[in-house]
N, C-alpha and C positions, 0 to 999 in steps of 0.2 A: 224737768225731771219726769213729768208725766209723759212727755214724748218719748223719753228713753224707755219707760216701762211699756208703753204701747208698742214701740218698735221691738223691744226685746221679747214681748209676749208671743207674738206670732213666730219669731225665729226659734224660740225655745220649743214651741209646740211643733214646729216643722222638724226640728232635730229629733224629737222624741217619736215622731210617727214612723212606723215600720216602713222601710223602703221596699216597694214592690218593683220587680224588674219590668222594664218596659217591654212591650211585645217585640219591638225591633231588636233590642239588645238580646233578648232570649232567642230570637230567630237566628241571629248571628252566631251565638254560642252553639246552637244545635247544628248549624251548617259547618262550623269549625270541627265539632266532634265527628260529624259524618265524613268530612274530608280527611281527618286524621285516621279514621277507621279504614277508609278506602286505600289510603297510602300504605297502611300496615298490611292490608290484604294483598296489595300489588307486590310489596316486598316479599311476602310469603310465597306468592306464585313464582317470582323470579328466583327464589332459592331452590327450586326443584332441580334435581340432578338432570343434566343433559343426557340425551340418549347416547348410549355407547356406540362408537363407530363400528361398522361391520367388521367381523373378524376376518383376518386375511385368509384367502382360499388355501385350504390344506389339500395335499395329495394323499391318496391312500398309500400306506406304507407298503414297500415292496415285499417284505417277508416278515411274518409274525408267527409266533408259536405260543400257544396252540392257535390253530386257525381252522376255518370251515370254508369249504369251496362254495362259492355262490354261483348257481346256475341260472337263477332267475329272480326277479324282484316282483312281488305281487302286492297290490294295494288291496286292503280289506276294509269293509265298512259299508254303510248304507249308500253313500254317495261316491264310492271309490271310482266308478266309471267317469265321473266328472273331473277327477284329479289325475288322470293318466299322464298328463303333461309333466307331472313330478318325476316320473321314471326317466324321462329324457334328461332332466336336470341332474340326475345322480352321477353323470359322467364328468362332472366338474365344469368350471367356467369355460375351459377350452374344449370340452367334449372329448378329451383324450385320456380320461382316467376312470373308465367304467369299472364298476365292481363285478360285472358279469364275467364269469370264467376265472375269477381270481380267488385266492385263499385269504380270507380276512380274519383278523383277530379282533380284539376289543377296540384298538385304536382305529382300525379300518372301518369297523361297523359304526363307530361314533362319527367318523368323517361322513359316511353315507347318510346317517340320520340327520346330521347337521345340514347337509346339502338339501335334504328333503324339506326340513323346517325352513331354511332360508328361501327356498323356491316358493313355498306357500306364503311366507311373509312378503316376499317381493311382489306377489300378485294381490296383496291386500288381505289375505286370510290370516290375520294376526292372532286369532284364537284357535287356529288349527294346530294340532301337535302331531309330530311323527313319533312312532314308537315301534319297537321290534316285537314281533309276535312269534 
């Protein structure tokens, strides 16, 4: 009986001692938390909307009312000389839809502005904007 008490004593004391996590187990838990966080962040990145496909090329409308005759296109701004290549791109993808010498209304002007913007973006100037003045 004494042997039972002696054996029971240490077991009872061991059961009452607060369990401290072992460093290896704690390290595994930390790695698991980091992995879960990484996976969550990757899923978040994957949920970003994809870039919209480029809009189909539009032609300048043949007749609009009211309209304004366009005799020339000028670029203005501090670095306008460096962007003169944009003017050549205003004639459309085939080069046969120039705004020069035509009477443009709202839709036609918007087509020309979109072409200028697309030309700048195509050359990497993604923060440049085209505007009518």
